[in-house]
C-alpha positions, 0 to 999 in steps of 0.5 A, spaced: 675 860 615 670 864 612 670 860 606 663 857 603 663 851 599 660 852 593 657 846 588 658 846 581 652 844 577 651 842 570 646 845 565 642 841 560 648 840 555 653 838 561 657 844 561 658 847 568 654 852 571 658 857 576 654 860 582 653 867 581 659 871 583 664 865 582 667 868 576 666 875 573 661 876 567 663 875 560 662 880 556 659 877 550 661 879 543 661 876 536 668 873 534 673 876 529 674 872 522 681 870 525 678 868 532 672 864 528 677 861 523 682 858 529 676 855 533 673 852 526 679 848 525 679 846 533 672 844 533 673 840 526 679 836 529 675 834 536 668 834 533 667 827 533 671 825 540 669 831 544 663 835 541 658 829 539 652 832 542 652 838 538 649 839 531 654 837 525 654 844 522 655 848 529 661 853 529 661 858 535 659 865 533 660 869 539 665 869 545 660 865 550 659 860 545 666 859 544 668 859 551 663 853 552 665 849 546 673 850 549 670 847 556 667 841 552 673 840 549 678 841 555 673 836 559 673 830 553 679 831 550 686 829 550 692 833 553 694 836 546 686 838 546 687 841 553 693 845 551 690 848 545 684 850 548 688 853 554 692 857 548 685 859 545 682 861 551 688 866 553 688 869 546 680 870 547 681 873 554 680 881 554 686 884 556 686 887 563 685 894 565 686 893 572 692 896 576 697 891 578 697 889 585 705 890 585 704 898 583 
């Protein structure tokens, strides 16, 4: 078939590390005030259950930190947490500039 099996590994914090080329590189940037407020609310709500390994005062300041925190909440949270992280992840994703396959 031509597909190679790729093993996912965990880094020192227990986050998934993707092999090179498996996902597109994320352009890191600072979060806006609105993004930061939405993430702070989510992080505070799930800190004890899902983010116990992070500092008590930690809040993500960059896009990469936010995506890693969302991943941890998805892995360790309930269904409501999963849905909320998916909503925030979609909101944080940059709009695509690529031409549609249908056009």
